[in-house]
C-alpha positions in Angstrom: 2.3 16.9 -0.4 -1.3 17.4 -1.4 -4.4 16.5 0.5 -5.5 13.7 -1.8 -2.0 12.2 -1.8 -2.0 12.2 2.0 -5.4 10.4 2.1 -4.1 7.8 -0.4 -1.1 7.1 1.7 -3.3 6.9 4.9 -5.5 4.4 3.1 -2.4 2.4 2.0 -1.2 2.4 5.6 -4.5 1.0 6.8 -4.4 -1.7 4.1 -0.9 -2.7 5.1 -1.8 -2.8 8.8 -4.8 -4.9 8.0 -2.8 -7.3 5.9 -0.2 -7.7 8.6 -3.0 -8.3 11.2 -4.7 -10.8 8.9 -1.4 -12.7 8.5 -0.8 -12.7 12.3 2.5 -10.9 11.9 3.8 -8.0 13.9 3.8 -4.5 12.3 7.1 -3.2 11.2 8.3 0.2 12.4 6.3 3.3 11.5 9.0 4.6 9.1 9.0 1.4 7.1 5.2 1.4 6.9 5.2 5.0 5.7 7.8 4.1 3.1 5.9 1.1 1.9 2.6 3.1 1.7 4.3 5.8 -0.3 5.7 3.2 -2.7 2.3 1.6 -3.0 0.7 4.9 -3.9 3.4 5.7 -6.5 3.2 2.3 -8.1 -0.6 2.4 -8.1 -0.6 5.8 -9.9 1.8 4.5 -12.5 -0.3 1.4 -13.1 -3.6 3.3 -13.2 -2.1 5.8 -15.7 -1.1 3.0 -18.0 -4.1 0.7 -17.7 -6.9 3.1 -16.7 -7.7 0.8 -13.7 -9.2 1.7 -10.4 -6.6 3.1 -8.0 -8.0 1.4 -4.9 -8.1 -2.0 -6.4 -4.5 -1.6 -7.7 -3.3 -0.5 -4.2 -5.0 -3.6 -2.6 -3.2 -5.8 -5.1 0.2 -4.1 -4.4 -0.3 -4.5 -0.6 -1.0 -8.2 -1.1 2.2 -8.5 -3.3 4.3 -6.8 -0.7 3.0 -9.1 2.1 3.6 -12.2 -0.1 7.2 -11.1 -0.8 7.8 -10.3 2.9 6.6 -13.6 4.2 8.5 -15.7 1.6 
C-alpha cells in the first residue's frame, strides 16, 4: 500500500471516529473501522474518477452515509 493511500485511510478513520463521537455512539472494533475506512477510500476514488469531484468531500459524504445506515 502506498503512502498516499495510507494517509487517505487514516483520514477516513478520523472522519469515522468523529462521526461516531458526534452521534454519541461507541466506536466499533479497530478491524471494522479499518475495513470501513478502506471501503470509503475505494468508493471515493471510484466516484472521483467518474465525476471529477473532490476526494475529501466525497469521503465526508460516504462517512455520513455509513453512519446513517448504521443507526437506522
